[in-house]
A tleap script that builds the chain and sets N, CA, C and O, in Angstrom:
source leaprc.protein.ff14SB
mol = sequence {
  NMET THR LYS LEU ARG LEU GLU LEU LYS LYS
  LYS ASN GLY ASP VAL VAL VAL TYR GLU GLN
  ASP LYS VAL PRO ALA SER ARG VAL LEU ASP
  PHE TRP ASN ILE GLN GLU LYS LEU GLU ALA
  GLY ASP THR SER TYR THR PRO LYS ASN TYR
  LEU LEU ASP ARG ILE ASP TYR CYS ALA SER
  LEU PHE SER ALA LYS SER VAL THR ARG GLU
  ALA ILE LEU GLU GLY LEU ASN ALA TRP GLU
  LEU GLU GLU THR ILE ASP ASP ILE ILE LEU
  THR ALA VAL GLY VAL LYS LYS GLU VAL ASP
  PRO LYS LEU MET GLU LEU VAL GLN GLN LYS
  PRO GLU SER VAL CSER
}
set mol.1.N position { 215.568 -31.903 118.234 }
set mol.1.CA position { 216.669 -31.563 117.002 }
set mol.1.C position { 216.996 -30.009 116.691 }
set mol.1.O position { 216.117 -29.471 116.017 }
set mol.2.N position { 218.010 -29.238 117.024 }
set mol.2.CA position { 217.914 -27.690 116.585 }
set mol.2.C position { 218.101 -27.783 115.085 }
set mol.2.O position { 218.582 -28.527 114.231 }
set mol.3.N position { 217.096 -25.964 115.301 }
set mol.3.CA position { 216.617 -25.895 113.843 }
set mol.3.C position { 216.931 -24.374 114.199 }
set mol.3.O position { 216.794 -23.824 115.291 }
set mol.4.N position { 217.485 -23.721 112.739 }
set mol.4.CA position { 217.701 -21.986 113.046 }
set mol.4.C position { 215.602 -22.051 112.484 }
set mol.4.O position { 214.912 -22.987 112.081 }
set mol.5.N position { 215.306 -20.696 112.731 }
set mol.5.CA position { 213.837 -20.575 113.005 }
set mol.5.C position { 213.703 -18.958 112.452 }
set mol.5.O position { 214.385 -18.281 113.221 }
set mol.6.N position { 213.173 -18.217 111.561 }
set mol.6.CA position { 213.137 -16.844 111.456 }
set mol.6.C position { 211.628 -16.475 111.282 }
set mol.6.O position { 211.340 -17.150 110.294 }
set mol.7.N position { 210.889 -16.043 111.520 }
set mol.7.CA position { 209.681 -15.394 111.499 }
set mol.7.C position { 209.577 -14.323 111.009 }
set mol.7.O position { 210.038 -13.339 111.587 }
set mol.8.N position { 208.931 -14.225 109.787 }
set mol.8.CA position { 208.760 -12.184 109.104 }
set mol.8.C position { 207.814 -12.399 108.488 }
set mol.8.O position { 207.377 -13.367 107.866 }
set mol.9.N position { 207.314 -10.842 108.815 }
set mol.9.CA position { 206.131 -10.015 108.403 }
set mol.9.C position { 206.262 -9.758 106.922 }
set mol.9.O position { 207.324 -9.467 106.372 }
set mol.10.N position { 205.026 -9.898 106.287 }
set mol.10.CA position { 205.060 -9.566 105.284 }
set mol.10.C position { 204.575 -7.921 105.069 }
set mol.10.O position { 204.140 -7.225 105.987 }
set mol.11.N position { 204.739 -7.492 103.734 }
set mol.11.CA position { 203.702 -6.168 103.933 }
set mol.11.C position { 202.421 -6.354 104.074 }
set mol.11.O position { 201.829 -5.333 104.422 }
set mol.12.N position { 201.752 -7.311 103.928 }
set mol.12.CA position { 200.223 -7.936 103.980 }
set mol.12.C position { 199.931 -8.189 105.149 }
set mol.12.O position { 198.786 -8.625 105.270 }
set mol.13.N position { 200.563 -8.085 106.161 }
set mol.13.CA position { 200.682 -8.809 107.695 }
set mol.13.C position { 200.609 -10.277 107.792 }
set mol.13.O position { 200.301 -10.788 108.869 }
set mol.14.N position { 200.886 -11.050 106.681 }
set mol.14.CA position { 201.125 -12.235 106.759 }
set mol.14.C position { 202.122 -12.788 107.655 }
set mol.14.O position { 202.939 -11.891 107.862 }
set mol.15.N position { 202.400 -13.699 108.198 }
set mol.15.CA position { 203.534 -14.384 108.393 }
set mol.15.C position { 204.406 -15.393 107.895 }
set mol.15.O position { 203.943 -16.512 107.674 }
set mol.16.N position { 205.447 -15.179 107.716 }
set mol.16.CA position { 206.280 -16.749 106.825 }
set mol.16.C position { 207.198 -16.932 107.659 }
set mol.16.O position { 207.895 -16.047 108.156 }
set mol.17.N position { 207.266 -18.242 107.895 }
set mol.17.CA position { 208.370 -19.277 109.014 }
set mol.17.C position { 209.505 -20.035 107.902 }
set mol.17.O position { 209.416 -20.959 107.093 }
set mol.18.N position { 210.405 -19.272 108.264 }
set mol.18.CA position { 211.496 -20.426 107.311 }
set mol.18.C position { 211.719 -20.917 108.537 }
set mol.18.O position { 211.323 -20.409 109.586 }
set mol.19.N position { 212.680 -22.420 108.360 }
set mol.19.CA position { 213.789 -22.957 108.808 }
set mol.19.C position { 214.208 -24.013 108.267 }
set mol.19.O position { 213.791 -24.831 107.446 }
set mol.20.N position { 215.388 -23.796 109.068 }
set mol.20.CA position { 216.917 -24.670 108.279 }
set mol.20.C position { 217.337 -25.631 109.170 }
set mol.20.O position { 217.596 -25.260 110.315 }
set mol.21.N position { 217.477 -26.980 108.829 }
set mol.21.CA position { 217.547 -27.993 109.854 }
set mol.21.C position { 219.282 -27.883 109.497 }
set mol.21.O position { 220.008 -28.134 110.459 }
set mol.22.N position { 219.720 -27.655 108.661 }
set mol.22.CA position { 221.178 -28.812 108.150 }
set mol.22.C position { 221.996 -26.891 107.763 }
set mol.22.O position { 221.694 -26.072 106.895 }
set mol.23.N position { 222.682 -26.859 108.484 }
set mol.23.CA position { 224.606 -25.638 108.481 }
set mol.23.C position { 225.345 -26.581 108.363 }
set mol.23.O position { 225.366 -27.470 109.214 }
set mol.24.N position { 226.134 -26.600 107.255 }
set mol.24.CA position { 227.455 -27.280 107.669 }
set mol.24.C position { 228.198 -26.640 108.421 }
set mol.24.O position { 227.894 -25.455 108.554 }
set mol.25.N position { 229.386 -27.131 109.164 }
set mol.25.CA position { 230.070 -26.508 109.878 }
set mol.25.C position { 231.038 -25.579 110.184 }
set mol.25.O position { 231.519 -24.981 111.146 }
set mol.26.N position { 231.219 -25.792 107.941 }
set mol.26.CA position { 232.379 -24.470 107.724 }
set mol.26.C position { 231.490 -23.673 107.569 }
set mol.26.O position { 231.894 -22.978 106.638 }
set mol.27.N position { 230.417 -23.265 107.907 }
set mol.27.CA position { 229.780 -22.072 108.429 }
set mol.27.C position { 230.532 -21.171 109.994 }
set mol.27.O position { 230.558 -19.946 110.109 }
set mol.28.N position { 230.774 -21.616 110.459 }
set mol.28.CA position { 230.965 -21.040 111.483 }
set mol.28.C position { 231.792 -20.228 111.554 }
set mol.28.O position { 231.819 -19.209 112.243 }
set mol.29.N position { 233.039 -20.914 110.338 }
set mol.29.CA position { 234.551 -19.895 110.328 }
set mol.29.C position { 233.517 -18.973 109.697 }
set mol.29.O position { 232.864 -18.485 110.619 }
set mol.30.N position { 233.096 -18.533 108.530 }
set mol.30.CA position { 232.722 -17.693 108.048 }
set mol.30.C position { 231.933 -16.763 109.342 }
set mol.30.O position { 232.239 -15.575 109.240 }
set mol.31.N position { 231.249 -16.970 110.201 }
set mol.31.CA position { 230.898 -15.873 111.326 }
set mol.31.C position { 232.272 -15.210 111.627 }
set mol.31.O position { 232.551 -14.024 111.453 }
set mol.32.N position { 233.398 -16.576 112.302 }
set mol.32.CA position { 234.648 -16.093 112.522 }
set mol.32.C position { 235.285 -14.795 111.748 }
set mol.32.O position { 235.911 -13.883 112.289 }
set mol.33.N position { 235.094 -14.878 110.878 }
set mol.33.CA position { 235.503 -13.370 109.521 }
set mol.33.C position { 234.746 -12.310 110.102 }
set mol.33.O position { 235.265 -11.273 110.514 }
set mol.34.N position { 233.759 -12.511 110.132 }
set mol.34.CA position { 233.328 -11.530 110.411 }
set mol.34.C position { 233.396 -10.824 111.859 }
set mol.34.O position { 232.929 -9.690 111.966 }
set mol.35.N position { 233.994 -11.497 113.029 }
set mol.35.CA position { 234.309 -10.926 113.961 }
set mol.35.C position { 235.547 -10.334 114.081 }
set mol.35.O position { 235.931 -9.358 114.725 }
set mol.36.N position { 236.301 -11.384 113.073 }
set mol.36.CA position { 237.969 -10.777 112.845 }
set mol.36.C position { 237.728 -9.252 112.423 }
set mol.36.O position { 237.972 -8.401 113.278 }
set mol.37.N position { 237.358 -8.925 111.415 }
set mol.37.CA position { 236.566 -8.205 110.717 }
set mol.37.C position { 236.671 -6.697 111.593 }
set mol.37.O position { 237.281 -5.665 111.315 }
set mol.38.N position { 235.831 -7.040 112.725 }
set mol.38.CA position { 235.069 -6.242 114.128 }
set mol.38.C position { 236.531 -5.963 114.912 }
set mol.38.O position { 236.893 -4.794 115.047 }
set mol.39.N position { 237.365 -7.060 115.426 }
set mol.39.CA position { 238.324 -6.617 116.247 }
set mol.39.C position { 239.607 -6.285 115.790 }
set mol.39.O position { 240.536 -5.979 116.537 }
set mol.40.N position { 239.680 -6.360 114.211 }
set mol.40.CA position { 240.470 -5.621 113.864 }
set mol.40.C position { 241.020 -4.096 114.050 }
set mol.40.O position { 242.178 -3.759 113.806 }
set mol.41.N position { 240.068 -3.300 114.489 }
set mol.41.CA position { 239.697 -1.933 115.033 }
set mol.41.C position { 240.367 -1.120 113.588 }
set mol.41.O position { 241.077 -0.120 113.686 }
set mol.42.N position { 240.096 -1.580 112.635 }
set mol.42.CA position { 239.275 -0.631 111.269 }
set mol.42.C position { 238.212 0.296 111.662 }
set mol.42.O position { 237.073 -0.104 111.904 }
set mol.43.N position { 238.529 1.420 111.725 }
set mol.43.CA position { 237.267 2.542 112.311 }
set mol.43.C position { 237.085 3.008 110.633 }
set mol.43.O position { 236.956 4.206 110.382 }
set mol.44.N position { 237.085 2.068 109.601 }
set mol.44.CA position { 235.870 2.096 108.585 }
set mol.44.C position { 235.159 1.238 108.705 }
set mol.44.O position { 234.203 1.202 107.930 }
set mol.45.N position { 235.304 0.188 109.707 }
set mol.45.CA position { 234.663 -0.575 109.595 }
set mol.45.C position { 233.618 -0.267 111.042 }
set mol.45.O position { 233.817 -0.566 112.219 }
set mol.46.N position { 232.531 0.404 110.431 }
set mol.46.CA position { 231.231 0.417 111.394 }
set mol.46.C position { 230.288 -0.429 112.085 }
set mol.46.O position { 230.038 -1.543 111.623 }
set mol.47.N position { 229.712 0.000 113.193 }
set mol.47.CA position { 228.913 -0.318 113.825 }
set mol.47.C position { 227.934 -1.019 112.737 }
set mol.47.O position { 227.891 -2.250 112.729 }
set mol.48.N position { 227.194 -0.325 111.875 }
set mol.48.CA position { 226.233 -0.546 110.728 }
set mol.48.C position { 226.918 -1.354 109.952 }
set mol.48.O position { 226.219 -2.359 109.825 }
set mol.49.N position { 227.963 -1.484 109.322 }
set mol.49.CA position { 228.785 -2.489 108.570 }
set mol.49.C position { 228.536 -3.944 109.340 }
set mol.49.O position { 227.883 -4.857 108.834 }
set mol.50.N position { 229.128 -4.001 110.569 }
set mol.50.CA position { 228.801 -5.087 111.538 }
set mol.50.C position { 227.504 -5.490 111.498 }
set mol.50.O position { 227.323 -6.684 111.261 }
set mol.51.N position { 226.586 -4.818 111.664 }
set mol.51.CA position { 225.310 -5.290 111.854 }
set mol.51.C position { 224.602 -5.971 110.313 }
set mol.51.O position { 223.948 -6.994 110.114 }
set mol.52.N position { 224.945 -5.188 109.655 }
set mol.52.CA position { 224.288 -5.271 107.909 }
set mol.52.C position { 225.201 -6.475 107.665 }
set mol.52.O position { 224.626 -7.194 106.847 }
set mol.53.N position { 226.638 -7.121 108.103 }
set mol.53.CA position { 227.244 -8.120 107.840 }
set mol.53.C position { 226.243 -9.381 108.717 }
set mol.53.O position { 225.435 -10.142 108.184 }
set mol.54.N position { 226.511 -9.324 109.837 }
set mol.54.CA position { 225.679 -9.858 110.406 }
set mol.54.C position { 224.246 -10.469 109.704 }
set mol.54.O position { 224.114 -11.693 109.676 }
set mol.55.N position { 223.380 -9.763 109.245 }
set mol.55.CA position { 222.156 -9.992 108.969 }
set mol.55.C position { 222.782 -10.576 107.529 }
set mol.55.O position { 222.146 -11.600 107.279 }
set mol.56.N position { 223.700 -10.351 106.564 }
set mol.56.CA position { 223.831 -11.049 105.482 }
set mol.56.C position { 224.140 -12.392 105.898 }
set mol.56.O position { 223.740 -13.277 105.142 }
set mol.57.N position { 224.749 -12.728 106.909 }
set mol.57.CA position { 225.334 -14.049 107.006 }
set mol.57.C position { 224.258 -14.499 107.862 }
set mol.57.O position { 224.627 -15.518 108.446 }
set mol.58.N position { 222.777 -14.079 108.259 }
set mol.58.CA position { 222.023 -15.156 109.191 }
set mol.58.C position { 221.222 -15.136 107.340 }
set mol.58.O position { 220.443 -16.088 107.380 }
set mol.59.N position { 221.169 -14.790 106.565 }
set mol.59.CA position { 220.722 -14.642 105.610 }
set mol.59.C position { 221.145 -15.763 104.450 }
set mol.59.O position { 220.533 -16.214 103.482 }
set mol.60.N position { 222.389 -15.987 104.962 }
set mol.60.CA position { 222.851 -16.520 103.602 }
set mol.60.C position { 223.070 -18.382 104.821 }
set mol.60.O position { 224.096 -19.060 104.880 }
set mol.61.N position { 222.312 -18.542 105.240 }
set mol.61.CA position { 222.426 -19.957 106.389 }
set mol.61.C position { 220.950 -20.416 105.820 }
set mol.61.O position { 220.890 -21.625 105.595 }
set mol.62.N position { 219.843 -19.730 105.567 }
set mol.62.CA position { 218.888 -20.250 104.724 }
set mol.62.C position { 219.124 -20.868 103.751 }
set mol.62.O position { 220.242 -20.725 103.256 }
set mol.63.N position { 218.301 -21.646 103.214 }
set mol.63.CA position { 218.354 -22.122 101.607 }
set mol.63.C position { 217.359 -21.564 100.989 }
set mol.63.O position { 217.573 -21.420 99.785 }
set mol.64.N position { 216.209 -21.143 101.409 }
set mol.64.CA position { 215.456 -20.261 101.158 }
set mol.64.C position { 215.827 -18.895 100.092 }
set mol.64.O position { 216.180 -17.885 100.700 }
set mol.65.N position { 215.784 -18.801 98.764 }
set mol.65.CA position { 216.310 -17.086 98.200 }
set mol.65.C position { 215.384 -16.192 98.881 }
set mol.65.O position { 215.564 -15.019 99.210 }
set mol.66.N position { 214.675 -16.708 98.992 }
set mol.66.CA position { 213.836 -15.391 99.465 }
set mol.66.C position { 214.127 -15.125 101.262 }
set mol.66.O position { 213.267 -14.590 101.962 }
set mol.67.N position { 214.869 -15.387 101.568 }
set mol.67.CA position { 215.391 -14.968 102.870 }
set mol.67.C position { 216.790 -14.127 102.826 }
set mol.67.O position { 217.910 -14.554 103.104 }
set mol.68.N position { 216.413 -12.786 102.394 }
set mol.68.CA position { 217.652 -11.824 101.480 }
set mol.68.C position { 217.814 -10.526 103.083 }
set mol.68.O position { 217.025 -10.431 104.024 }
set mol.69.N position { 218.687 -9.987 102.922 }
set mol.69.CA position { 219.016 -8.848 103.770 }
set mol.69.C position { 217.508 -7.994 104.264 }
set mol.69.O position { 216.970 -8.087 105.368 }
set mol.70.N position { 217.073 -7.214 103.163 }
set mol.70.CA position { 216.049 -6.883 102.335 }
set mol.70.C position { 214.701 -7.173 103.525 }
set mol.70.O position { 214.210 -6.655 104.528 }
set mol.71.N position { 214.520 -8.400 102.602 }
set mol.71.CA position { 214.023 -9.153 103.671 }
set mol.71.C position { 213.505 -9.326 105.036 }
set mol.71.O position { 212.347 -9.503 105.415 }
set mol.72.N position { 214.554 -9.240 105.663 }
set mol.72.CA position { 214.559 -9.525 107.375 }
set mol.72.C position { 214.484 -8.154 107.785 }
set mol.72.O position { 213.903 -7.886 108.837 }
set mol.73.N position { 215.105 -7.070 106.945 }
set mol.73.CA position { 214.865 -5.667 107.432 }
set mol.73.C position { 213.526 -5.248 107.415 }
set mol.73.O position { 213.028 -4.461 108.221 }
set mol.74.N position { 212.939 -5.812 106.446 }
set mol.74.CA position { 211.542 -5.501 106.304 }
set mol.74.C position { 210.434 -6.278 106.506 }
set mol.74.O position { 209.272 -6.084 106.147 }
set mol.75.N position { 211.087 -7.477 107.323 }
set mol.75.CA position { 209.591 -8.591 107.913 }
set mol.75.C position { 210.323 -8.632 109.467 }
set mol.75.O position { 210.377 -9.805 109.836 }
set mol.76.N position { 210.874 -7.737 110.434 }
set mol.76.CA position { 211.284 -7.892 111.578 }
set mol.76.C position { 210.519 -5.658 111.786 }
set mol.76.O position { 210.518 -4.685 111.031 }
set mol.77.N position { 210.022 -5.933 113.267 }
set mol.77.CA position { 210.154 -5.301 114.005 }
set mol.77.C position { 211.282 -4.706 114.114 }
set mol.77.O position { 212.180 -5.529 113.940 }
set mol.78.N position { 211.758 -3.463 114.360 }
set mol.78.CA position { 213.100 -2.523 114.864 }
set mol.78.C position { 213.759 -3.156 115.882 }
set mol.78.O position { 214.979 -3.318 115.871 }
set mol.79.N position { 212.778 -3.655 117.076 }
set mol.79.CA position { 213.131 -4.006 118.329 }
set mol.79.C position { 213.268 -5.635 118.341 }
set mol.79.O position { 213.745 -6.278 119.275 }
set mol.80.N position { 212.817 -6.113 117.268 }
set mol.80.CA position { 212.859 -7.534 117.192 }
set mol.80.C position { 214.826 -7.812 116.337 }
set mol.80.O position { 215.508 -8.832 116.435 }
set mol.81.N position { 215.037 -7.067 115.916 }
set mol.81.CA position { 216.457 -7.021 115.172 }
set mol.81.C position { 217.715 -8.034 115.430 }
set mol.81.O position { 218.082 -9.123 114.990 }
set mol.82.N position { 218.118 -7.189 116.269 }
set mol.82.CA position { 219.605 -7.511 117.143 }
set mol.82.C position { 219.440 -9.268 117.732 }
set mol.82.O position { 220.293 -10.151 117.655 }
set mol.83.N position { 217.754 -9.372 118.437 }
set mol.83.CA position { 217.765 -10.435 119.253 }
set mol.83.C position { 217.724 -11.311 118.261 }
set mol.83.O position { 218.706 -12.047 118.355 }
set mol.84.N position { 217.076 -11.577 117.379 }
set mol.84.CA position { 216.789 -12.223 116.030 }
set mol.84.C position { 217.782 -12.602 115.545 }
set mol.84.O position { 217.952 -13.793 115.282 }
set mol.85.N position { 218.551 -11.802 115.344 }
set mol.85.CA position { 220.168 -11.896 114.676 }
set mol.85.C position { 221.024 -12.693 115.545 }
set mol.85.O position { 221.775 -13.486 114.978 }
set mol.86.N position { 221.052 -12.622 116.978 }
set mol.86.CA position { 221.609 -13.250 117.582 }
set mol.86.C position { 221.292 -14.303 118.182 }
set mol.86.O position { 222.189 -15.062 118.550 }
set mol.87.N position { 219.557 -14.691 118.496 }
set mol.87.CA position { 219.429 -15.720 118.194 }
set mol.87.C position { 220.037 -16.771 117.305 }
set mol.87.O position { 220.583 -17.800 117.702 }
set mol.88.N position { 219.863 -16.351 115.923 }
set mol.88.CA position { 220.172 -17.368 114.445 }
set mol.88.C position { 221.571 -17.718 114.619 }
set mol.88.O position { 222.080 -18.808 114.358 }
set mol.89.N position { 222.117 -16.725 115.068 }
set mol.89.CA position { 223.875 -17.064 114.854 }
set mol.89.C position { 224.107 -17.381 116.004 }
set mol.89.O position { 225.311 -17.533 115.795 }
set mol.90.N position { 224.003 -17.625 117.090 }
set mol.90.CA position { 224.049 -18.463 118.412 }
set mol.90.C position { 223.564 -20.107 118.385 }
set mol.90.O position { 223.917 -21.047 119.097 }
set mol.91.N position { 222.739 -20.042 117.413 }
set mol.91.CA position { 222.297 -21.603 116.847 }
set mol.91.C position { 223.468 -22.378 116.290 }
set mol.91.O position { 224.051 -23.402 116.645 }
set mol.92.N position { 223.663 -21.159 114.861 }
set mol.92.CA position { 224.207 -21.516 114.159 }
set mol.92.C position { 225.398 -22.307 114.215 }
set mol.92.O position { 225.739 -23.340 113.639 }
set mol.93.N position { 226.346 -21.005 115.678 }
set mol.93.CA position { 227.929 -21.482 115.584 }
set mol.93.C position { 227.823 -22.607 117.051 }
set mol.93.O position { 228.799 -22.575 117.801 }
set mol.94.N position { 226.522 -23.672 117.463 }
set mol.94.CA position { 226.479 -24.385 118.895 }
set mol.94.C position { 226.382 -24.036 119.687 }
set mol.94.O position { 226.314 -24.945 120.514 }
set mol.95.N position { 226.260 -22.456 120.418 }
set mol.95.CA position { 226.128 -21.900 121.705 }
set mol.95.C position { 224.477 -21.836 121.858 }
set mol.95.O position { 224.203 -21.056 122.770 }
set mol.96.N position { 223.792 -22.169 121.509 }
set mol.96.CA position { 222.606 -22.293 122.034 }
set mol.96.C position { 221.701 -23.087 120.846 }
set mol.96.O position { 221.571 -22.938 119.631 }
set mol.97.N position { 221.158 -23.989 121.833 }
set mol.97.CA position { 220.455 -24.923 121.133 }
set mol.97.C position { 218.967 -25.305 122.124 }
set mol.97.O position { 218.670 -25.004 123.280 }
set mol.98.N position { 218.415 -25.913 121.307 }
set mol.98.CA position { 217.090 -25.982 121.222 }
set mol.98.C position { 216.819 -27.427 122.624 }
set mol.98.O position { 217.289 -28.563 122.573 }
set mol.99.N position { 216.010 -26.888 123.634 }
set mol.99.CA position { 215.903 -27.677 124.898 }
set mol.99.C position { 214.509 -28.926 124.271 }
set mol.99.O position { 213.513 -28.726 123.575 }
set mol.100.N position { 214.888 -29.787 124.713 }
set mol.100.CA position { 214.198 -30.966 124.055 }
set mol.100.C position { 212.951 -31.120 124.828 }
set mol.100.O position { 213.216 -30.505 125.861 }
set mol.101.N position { 212.047 -31.461 124.919 }
set mol.101.CA position { 210.482 -30.839 125.474 }
set mol.101.C position { 210.169 -31.867 126.731 }
set mol.101.O position { 209.661 -31.828 127.852 }
set mol.102.N position { 210.827 -32.864 125.786 }
set mol.102.CA position { 210.626 -34.299 126.803 }
set mol.102.C position { 210.973 -33.652 128.177 }
set mol.102.O position { 210.274 -33.266 129.114 }
set mol.103.N position { 212.726 -33.688 127.875 }
set mol.103.CA position { 213.392 -33.264 129.455 }
set mol.103.C position { 212.905 -32.275 129.785 }
set mol.103.O position { 213.478 -32.087 130.858 }
set mol.104.N position { 211.956 -31.119 129.596 }
set mol.104.CA position { 211.680 -30.322 130.200 }
set mol.104.C position { 210.561 -31.221 131.084 }
set mol.104.O position { 211.074 -31.611 132.132 }
set mol.105.N position { 209.658 -31.496 130.979 }
set mol.105.CA position { 208.544 -32.032 131.064 }
set mol.105.C position { 209.177 -33.244 132.336 }
set mol.105.O position { 208.463 -33.607 133.270 }
set mol.106.N position { 210.301 -33.633 132.181 }
set mol.106.CA position { 210.699 -34.594 133.267 }
set mol.106.C position { 211.358 -33.945 134.394 }
set mol.106.O position { 211.478 -34.580 135.442 }
set mol.107.N position { 211.974 -32.277 134.263 }
set mol.107.CA position { 212.751 -31.431 135.156 }
set mol.107.C position { 211.338 -31.121 136.267 }
set mol.107.O position { 211.301 -31.352 137.476 }
set mol.108.N position { 210.313 -30.565 135.447 }
set mol.108.CA position { 209.469 -29.954 135.653 }
set mol.108.C position { 208.504 -30.599 136.707 }
set mol.108.O position { 207.876 -29.886 137.490 }
set mol.109.N position { 208.390 -32.109 136.709 }
set mol.109.CA position { 208.020 -32.684 137.572 }
set mol.109.C position { 208.161 -32.679 138.695 }
set mol.109.O position { 209.318 -32.294 138.863 }
set mol.110.N position { 207.529 -32.944 140.018 }
set mol.110.CA position { 207.616 -32.908 140.758 }
set mol.110.C position { 207.851 -34.146 141.455 }
set mol.110.O position { 207.069 -35.089 141.336 }
set mol.111.N position { 209.541 -34.234 142.637 }
set mol.111.CA position { 209.292 -35.483 143.105 }
set mol.111.C position { 208.403 -36.297 144.024 }
set mol.111.O position { 207.779 -35.577 144.802 }
set mol.112.N position { 208.207 -37.385 144.133 }
set mol.112.CA position { 207.504 -38.079 144.736 }
set mol.112.C position { 207.819 -37.364 146.267 }
set mol.112.O position { 208.810 -36.660 146.461 }
set mol.113.N position { 206.908 -37.638 147.198 }
set mol.113.CA position { 207.902 -37.358 148.456 }
set mol.113.C position { 208.012 -38.658 149.024 }
set mol.113.O position { 207.179 -39.524 148.756 }
set mol.114.N position { 208.964 -38.863 149.779 }
set mol.114.CA position { 209.920 -39.745 150.280 }
set mol.114.C position { 209.562 -39.903 151.790 }
set mol.114.O position { 209.695 -38.946 152.552 }
set mol.115.N position { 209.210 -40.841 152.122 }
set mol.115.CA position { 208.378 -41.362 153.324 }
set mol.115.C position { 209.429 -41.826 154.126 }
set mol.115.O position { 209.192 -42.339 155.220 }
savepdb mol mol.pdb
quit
Protein backbone atom coordinates (compact mmCIF):
# COMPACT_ATOMS: atom_id res chain seq x y z
CA UNK A 1 0.00 0.00 0.00
CA UNK A 2 1.35 3.38 -0.97
CA UNK A 3 1.93 5.85 1.86
CA UNK A 4 3.44 9.27 2.15
CA UNK A 5 6.49 9.20 4.40
CA UNK A 6 8.46 12.08 5.85
CA UNK A 7 11.43 11.83 8.20
CA UNK A 8 12.34 15.02 10.04
CA UNK A 9 15.27 15.51 12.39
CA UNK A 10 14.55 17.49 15.54
CA UNK A 11 17.06 19.94 17.01
CA UNK A 12 18.08 17.35 19.62
CA UNK A 13 18.94 14.88 16.84
CA UNK A 14 15.93 12.61 17.24
CA UNK A 15 14.26 11.58 14.01
CA UNK A 16 10.48 11.73 13.81
CA UNK A 17 8.77 9.71 11.09
CA UNK A 18 5.40 10.82 9.75
CA UNK A 19 3.28 8.57 7.55
CA UNK A 20 0.03 9.32 5.79
CA UNK A 21 -1.91 6.51 4.14
CA UNK A 22 -4.99 8.47 3.02
CA UNK A 23 -4.92 11.50 0.76
CA UNK A 24 -8.19 12.51 -0.91
CA UNK A 25 -8.03 12.53 -4.71
CA UNK A 26 -9.18 16.15 -4.67
CA UNK A 27 -5.73 17.11 -3.35
CA UNK A 28 -4.32 16.41 -6.84
CA UNK A 29 -6.22 19.47 -8.04
CA UNK A 30 -4.61 21.57 -5.32
CA UNK A 31 -1.22 20.64 -6.69
CA UNK A 32 -2.26 21.58 -10.23
CA UNK A 33 -3.31 25.01 -8.93
CA UNK A 34 0.31 25.52 -7.85
CA UNK A 35 1.54 24.40 -11.28
CA UNK A 36 -0.85 26.80 -13.01
CA UNK A 37 0.55 29.71 -10.97
CA UNK A 38 4.03 28.77 -12.13
CA UNK A 39 3.04 28.41 -15.77
CA UNK A 40 1.04 31.66 -15.84
CA UNK A 41 4.29 33.54 -16.39
CA UNK A 42 3.73 36.10 -13.64
CA UNK A 43 7.23 37.41 -12.86
CA UNK A 44 6.22 38.18 -9.28
CA UNK A 45 5.80 34.42 -8.69
CA UNK A 46 9.44 33.61 -8.01
CA UNK A 47 11.22 30.25 -7.72
CA UNK A 48 11.27 30.87 -3.96
CA UNK A 49 7.46 31.29 -3.95
CA UNK A 50 7.13 28.08 -5.96
CA UNK A 51 9.33 26.16 -3.51
CA UNK A 52 7.46 27.51 -0.48
CA UNK A 53 4.09 26.64 -2.06
CA UNK A 54 5.30 23.09 -2.71
CA UNK A 55 6.54 22.77 0.88
CA UNK A 56 3.21 24.08 2.21
CA UNK A 57 1.36 21.64 -0.04
CA UNK A 58 3.42 18.71 1.26
CA UNK A 59 2.86 19.75 4.87
CA UNK A 60 -0.88 19.97 4.25
CA UNK A 61 -1.01 16.36 3.05
CA UNK A 62 -0.16 15.06 6.52
CA UNK A 63 -2.83 14.94 9.22
CA UNK A 64 -0.22 15.51 11.94
CA UNK A 65 -0.42 19.19 12.89
CA UNK A 66 3.30 19.17 13.70
CA UNK A 67 4.14 18.81 9.99
CA UNK A 68 4.49 22.44 8.98
CA UNK A 69 6.57 24.48 6.57
CA UNK A 70 8.89 25.41 9.42
CA UNK A 71 9.20 21.79 10.61
CA UNK A 72 10.13 20.65 7.10
CA UNK A 73 12.64 23.47 6.56
CA UNK A 74 14.29 22.86 9.94
CA UNK A 75 14.03 19.05 9.89
CA UNK A 76 15.64 18.30 6.53
CA UNK A 77 19.17 18.85 5.34
CA UNK A 78 19.42 21.37 2.52
CA UNK A 79 20.47 18.68 0.05
CA UNK A 80 17.41 16.56 0.94
CA UNK A 81 14.76 19.24 0.52
CA UNK A 82 14.00 19.17 -3.21
CA UNK A 83 14.15 15.39 -3.53
CA UNK A 84 11.96 14.85 -0.46
CA UNK A 85 9.36 17.37 -1.60
CA UNK A 86 9.32 15.93 -5.12
CA UNK A 87 8.95 12.36 -3.80
CA UNK A 88 6.00 13.33 -1.61
CA UNK A 89 4.27 15.23 -4.41
CA UNK A 90 4.83 12.50 -7.01
CA UNK A 91 3.48 9.90 -4.61
CA UNK A 92 0.47 12.04 -3.67
CA UNK A 93 -0.55 12.65 -7.28
CA UNK A 94 -0.12 8.98 -8.16
CA UNK A 95 2.96 9.16 -10.36
CA UNK A 96 5.28 7.32 -7.97
CA UNK A 97 4.19 4.19 -6.15
CA UNK A 98 5.83 1.88 -3.66
CA UNK A 99 7.07 -1.37 -5.10
CA UNK A 100 5.53 -4.46 -3.54
CA UNK A 101 8.39 -6.30 -1.75
CA UNK A 102 6.88 -9.68 -2.70
CA UNK A 103 6.91 -8.70 -6.36
CA UNK A 104 10.53 -7.54 -6.11
CA UNK A 105 11.47 -10.87 -4.55
CA UNK A 106 9.89 -12.73 -7.47
CA UNK A 107 11.61 -10.52 -10.02
CA UNK A 108 15.01 -11.02 -8.40
CA UNK A 109 14.75 -14.82 -8.27
CA UNK A 110 16.90 -16.58 -10.80
CA UNK A 111 14.94 -18.60 -13.31
CA UNK A 112 15.48 -22.32 -13.19
CA UNK A 113 17.64 -23.55 -16.01
CA UNK A 114 15.81 -25.38 -18.73
CA UNK A 115 17.37 -28.64 -19.89
